[in-house]
C-alpha positions in Angstrom: 0.0 0.0 0.0 1.4 3.4 -1.0 0.4 6.9 0.1 -1.6 9.0 -2.4 0.3 12.2 -1.9 -1.9 14.2 -4.2 -5.0 13.0 -2.4 -3.5 13.8 1.0 -2.6 17.4 -0.1 -6.1 17.9 -1.4 -7.6 16.8 1.9 -5.3 19.3 3.7 -6.4 22.1 1.3 -2.8 22.5 0.1 -2.4 23.6 -3.5 1.4 23.6 -4.3 2.6 25.9 -7.0 4.6 24.5 -9.9 7.9 24.7 -8.2 6.7 23.0 -5.0 4.9 20.4 -7.0 8.1 19.4 -8.8 9.8 18.8 -5.4 6.8 16.8 -4.1 6.7 14.6 -7.2 10.4 13.7 -7.2 11.4 10.2 -6.0 15.1 11.0 -5.6 16.5 9.9 -2.3 18.3 13.3 -1.9 16.4 16.4 -3.0 18.1 19.8 -2.9 16.2 23.0 -3.3 18.1 26.3 -3.7 15.3 28.9 -3.5 14.9 32.6 -3.0 13.2 34.2 -0.1 9.4 34.0 0.1 9.4 31.1 -2.4 7.4 28.9 0.0 10.0 26.6 1.3 8.6 26.4 4.8 5.2 25.1 3.6 6.8 22.8 1.1 9.1 21.3 3.7 6.3 20.9 6.3 4.0 19.2 3.8 6.7 16.8 2.7 7.3 15.9 6.3 3.6 15.3 6.9 3.4 13.2 3.8 6.3 11.1 5.0 4.7 10.6 8.4 1.4 9.4 6.7 3.2 6.7 4.7 1.7 3.4 5.7 4.2 1.4 7.8 4.6 0.0 11.2 6.8 2.7 12.4 8.7 5.7 11.0 10.9 8.5 12.5 11.8 11.8 10.8 13.6 14.9 11.9 13.3 18.5 10.9 16.9 19.9 11.3 18.1 23.5 11.1 21.1 25.4 12.4 19.2 26.6 15.5 15.9 25.7 17.2 14.4 29.0 16.2 14.9 28.0 12.5 13.9 24.4 13.0 10.7 25.6 14.7 9.6 27.4 11.6 8.9 24.2 9.7 8.0 22.2 12.8 5.4 24.8 13.9 3.9 24.7 10.4 3.6 20.9 10.7 2.1 21.3 14.1 -0.6 23.8 12.9 -1.5 21.5 10.0 -1.8 18.5 12.2 -4.0 20.3 14.8 -6.2 21.9 12.2 -6.6 19.0 9.7 -5.1 15.8 11.2 -6.1 16.0 14.8 -7.8 12.6 14.5 -4.4 11.1 13.7 -2.6 12.8 16.6 -1.4 10.4 19.2 0.7 12.7 21.3 2.3 16.1 21.2 5.3 16.7 23.4 6.0 20.4 23.4 9.2 20.3 25.5 10.7 17.7 23.2 9.4 19.3 20.0 8.0 15.9 19.1 4.7 14.9 17.4 3.4 11.3 17.2 0.9 10.4 14.5 -1.1 7.4 13.5 -0.2 6.8 9.8 -2.3 5.3 7.0 -1.5 1.7 8.1 -2.2 2.4 11.7 1.4 2.5 12.6 3.1 5.2 14.7 5.1 8.0 13.0 7.3 10.5 14.7 8.3 14.0 13.6 10.8 15.8 15.7 12.6 19.2 15.5 16.3 19.2 16.0 18.9 22.0 16.3 22.4 21.6 14.9 24.0 24.1 17.3 25.2 21.3 19.6 25.3 18.2 17.4 27.0 15.9 19.9 23.9 16.3 22.2 21.0 17.2 20.0 21.6 15.0 17.0 21.9 11.7 18.8 19.3 9.0 18.1 18.4 5.9 16.1 18.3 5.6 12.3 15.9 7.9 10.4 13.4 7.2 7.7 13.5 10.8 6.5 15.1 14.2 7.4 14.1 17.7 6.3 17.0 20.2 6.6 15.9 23.9 6.6 18.4 26.7 5.9 20.7 23.9 4.9 23.3 26.3 3.4 23.9 27.7 6.9 24.7 24.2 8.3 28.4 23.4 8.9 29.5 20.7 6.4 30.5 18.3 9.2 27.0 18.4 10.6 25.6 17.0 7.4 28.4 14.5 6.9 28.9 13.2 10.4 25.6 13.7 12.2 22.7 13.8 9.8 23.4 11.8 6.6 24.7 8.9 8.6 21.3 8.5 10.4 19.8 7.6 7.0 22.0 4.7 6.1 20.5 1.7 8.0 16.9 2.5 6.9 17.9 3.9 3.5 16.1 7.0 4.4 15.7 10.1 2.3 16.5 13.8 2.8 15.1 17.1 1.6 17.6 20.0 1.9 16.0 23.4 1.3 17.7 26.8 1.7 18.5 30.1 0.3 22.1 29.8 -1.0 25.0 31.1 1.0 28.1 31.0 -1.1 29.5 27.7 -2.4 29.9 25.1 0.3 28.7 21.6 0.8 25.1 22.6 0.0 26.3 23.8 -3.4 28.2 20.5 -3.9 25.0 18.5 -3.1 23.0 20.8 -5.5 25.5 20.1 -8.4 25.0 16.3 -7.9 21.4 16.7 -8.9 22.1 18.7 -12.0 22.7 17.9 -15.7 22.8 14.7 -17.7 25.5 13.2 -15.6 23.7 13.8 -12.3 23.9 11.2 -9.5 20.8 8.9 -9.8 20.0 9.4 -6.1 20.0 13.2 -6.3 17.7 15.8 -7.9 18.0 19.5 -7.4 16.2 22.7 -8.4 17.0 26.4 -8.6 13.9 28.3 -7.6 14.2 32.1 -7.6 11.6 34.0 -5.6 9.7 35.1 -8.7 8.9 31.4 -9.5 6.3 31.7 -6.7 3.2 32.9 -8.6 1.8 34.4 -5.4 4.5 37.1 -5.4 4.4 40.3 -7.3 7.5 40.4 -9.6 7.4 44.2 -9.7 7.7 44.3 -5.9 10.6 41.9 -6.0 12.4 44.0 -8.6 11.9 47.1 -6.4 14.1 45.3 -3.8 17.1 45.6 -6.2 17.7 49.2 -5.0 17.8 48.2 -1.4 20.6 45.6 -1.7 24.0 45.2 -3.4 23.4 43.4 -6.7 25.2 40.2 -5.6 23.1 40.0 -2.5 19.9 40.4 -4.5 21.0 37.6 -6.9 21.6 35.4 -3.9 18.6 36.2 -1.7 16.0 36.6 -4.5 17.6 34.9 -7.5 18.7 31.9 -5.5 22.1 32.2 -7.1 25.3 30.6 -5.7 27.4 33.7 -5.4 30.7 33.5 -3.5 30.7 36.0 -0.7 27.5 37.7 -1.8 26.1 38.3 1.6 29.3 39.5 3.2 29.1 43.0 4.6 32.8 43.5 5.4 35.7 43.2 3.0 39.5 43.0 3.5 39.1 41.6 7.0 42.1 39.3 7.0 44.1 41.8 5.0 43.9 44.3 7.8 44.2 41.8 10.6 47.9 42.2 11.1 48.0 44.0 14.5 49.0 43.1 18.1 47.7 43.9 21.5 49.3 47.1 22.8 49.6 48.4 26.3 48.4 52.0 26.9 51.0 54.7 26.1 51.3 57.8 28.2 49.5 60.8 26.6 47.9 58.7 23.9 44.2 59.1 23.2 42.0 56.0 23.0 38.4 55.3 21.8 36.2 52.6 23.2 33.1 50.7 22.0 30.9 48.8 24.4 28.3 46.2 23.5 26.5 44.7 26.5 25.2 41.1 26.8 21.6 40.2 26.2 20.7 36.8 27.7 23.3 34.4 26.0 25.3 37.1 24.2 28.7 38.4 25.3 29.6 41.8 26.7 32.5 43.2 24.6 34.7 46.2 25.1 36.9 47.2 22.2 39.6 49.9 22.4 41.2 51.7 19.4 44.2 54.0 19.5 44.6 57.3 17.5 46.4 55.4 14.7 43.2 53.4 14.3 44.7 50.2 15.6 42.6 47.8 17.8 44.7 47.5 20.8 42.4 45.8 23.3 39.3 43.5 23.3 37.7 42.1 26.4 34.8 39.6 25.8 32.9 38.0 28.6 29.4 36.8 29.7 27.4 35.5 32.6 29.0 37.9 35.0 27.2 39.8 37.7 26.4 43.4 36.7 28.6 44.8 39.4 31.6 42.8 38.2 30.9 43.9 34.6 30.9 47.5 35.6 34.1 47.1 37.6 35.8 45.3 34.7 34.8 47.8 32.1 35.6 50.8 34.2 39.1 49.5 35.0 39.9 48.9 31.3 38.7 52.4 30.3 40.7 54.0 33.0 43.8 52.0 32.2 43.7 53.2 28.6 44.0 56.8 29.7 40.3 57.2 30.5 39.3 56.2 27.0 36.2 58.0 25.7 33.7 55.2 24.8 30.4 54.8 23.0 27.9 52.4 24.5 24.8 50.7 23.0 22.1 51.8 25.4 19.3 49.8 23.9 17.7 47.3 26.4 20.2 46.1 29.0 22.6 48.9 28.1 20.8 51.6 30.1 21.7 50.6 33.7 25.3 49.8 33.0 25.7 53.0 31.0 24.3 55.1 33.8 26.5 53.4 36.4 29.6 54.0 34.3 28.6 57.7 33.9 28.2 58.0 37.7 31.6 56.4 38.1 33.1 59.2 36.0 33.7 57.4 32.7 33.6 59.5 29.6 30.9 57.4 27.9 28.4 58.5 25.2 25.0 56.7 24.5 24.2 55.2 21.2 20.6 54.0 21.0 19.9 51.4 18.4 17.3 51.7 15.7 17.2 50.3 12.1 18.6 53.7 10.9 21.3 54.2 13.5 22.6 50.6 13.2 22.8 50.9 9.5 24.9 54.1 9.9 27.2 52.3 12.4 27.8 49.3 10.1 28.2 51.4 7.0 31.0 53.4 8.8 32.8 50.3 9.9 32.4 48.7 6.4 33.9 51.9 4.8 36.9 51.9 7.1 37.6 48.2 6.3 37.1 48.8 2.6 39.6 51.7 2.7 41.9 49.7 5.0 42.1 52.5 7.5 41.7 50.2 10.4 44.1 47.7 11.8 42.6 44.6 13.5 44.5 42.1 15.7 45.8 39.0 14.0 43.3 36.1 13.8 45.5 34.0 16.1 45.1 36.4 19.0 41.5 37.4 18.5 39.8 34.7 16.4 36.3 35.8 17.6 36.6 39.2 16.0 37.8 38.0 12.6 35.3 35.2 12.5 32.3 37.4 13.4 33.3 40.1 10.9 33.6 37.5 8.1 30.3 35.9 8.9 28.4 39.1 9.4 26.0 39.3 6.5 23.2 40.9 4.6 20.1 38.8 4.6 16.4 39.0 3.8 13.9 37.9 6.5 10.9 35.8 5.9 8.8 38.9 5.9 11.0 40.5 3.2 12.9 43.0 5.3 16.7 43.5 4.7 18.8 43.0 7.8 22.5 42.8 8.7 23.9 40.6 11.4 25.3 37.3 12.4 23.8 34.2 10.7 21.4 32.2 12.7 22.9 30.8 15.9 25.9 33.1 15.7 27.2 36.1 17.6 28.0 39.6 16.5 28.9 41.2 19.8 32.5 41.9 18.9 31.4 43.4 15.5 29.0 45.8 17.3 31.6 46.7 19.9 34.2 47.4 17.2 31.7 49.4 15.2 30.9 51.6 18.2 34.6 52.3 18.8 35.1 53.1 15.1 32.1 55.4 15.3 33.9 57.4 18.1 36.9 57.7 15.8 34.7 58.9 13.0 33.3 61.7 15.2 36.8 63.1 15.7 37.4 63.0 11.9 39.9 61.5 9.5 43.5 62.2 9.3 43.9 63.5 12.8 47.2 63.1 14.6 47.7 61.8 18.1 47.2 64.7 20.3 47.9 64.6 24.0 45.3 64.2 26.7 44.4 67.5 28.4 41.5 69.4 30.0 39.8 69.9 26.6 39.4 68.0 23.4 40.7 69.8 20.3 41.5 69.3 16.6 
């Protein structure tokens, strides 16, 4: 007995567009979809997972995997909504804490769908063999996650995989995509390139209007679903300017600080730049009592000749900023908004583009170099352009550096190292 997938979709009031239908009709063991934003990948992936769970068999297990739980939840919650609205009579159990749904399939057997995060694979990606796996935002997954933790789970049951994502450069996702292309394609692989405008529900004119909001390479990647190396990168020349060393404070030298404060699991970071635009000090820490953070930041600013700093005062920044002000630190507020963040990032991007900033060598501050290189343009599911770390990543050192660089910009370019005194001057 085989599942009538078309009949199932009709009973669920799901009408896939032509691109989604091509994916659903494929019988390839490995299906790879490189699609633009708003193409409909979340619904497509969720429906494929539900169809797999309804296959008549004694037992089946499938995962929805993504780089973080937030991303995995997008497909899993779509599955959950469809089940509760249209397949409640087949629901056996829903375990919210485990992100797990048990369903009665067409043969009366038990099928399991579970959401999994790849951020800690040794813990989260353990388990028995799988009948199927859906990987959302697959291009963001580290290659070893797919090779060592996900694909291996499909071997003993000869399970299948659907990897669906907006492209992000040319990595393992691109390699899998190429296996499903051309006359010489691997028989087990099939792949599709689906730009945003292949979704007939989207207005092509509105998509074209987005070209003016993004660099051309980013538009080609995010909307055109093109594999463009480095398309989403915001900062260039990062490693070229990462040639510096940590430097102790020099008598009479002027220093500029940037302070980004932790929010929940993020890091607090203080970055200090000297008058020659060299990053001379970075302190990165988290999960410290507020009092200890204040003392640590104050001590560093004072050590660097009472460095004048700029602080993000959005959210948790306010109380720390006020305390540092009361303690006599020369610190200025920088409230974040979409416009103010854009100005901050644009200034840092320009300094790196012009190579007027010297970063510490990657060996002595790997977090800074890694975060700068991974900081990217992206388009959200709602179609808004954003900059930031990829899902599951941090950008605290980037923001701290950008705040310090903003303080340098305020003084102006080409200034010489003038000595500390009772007044600031040209």
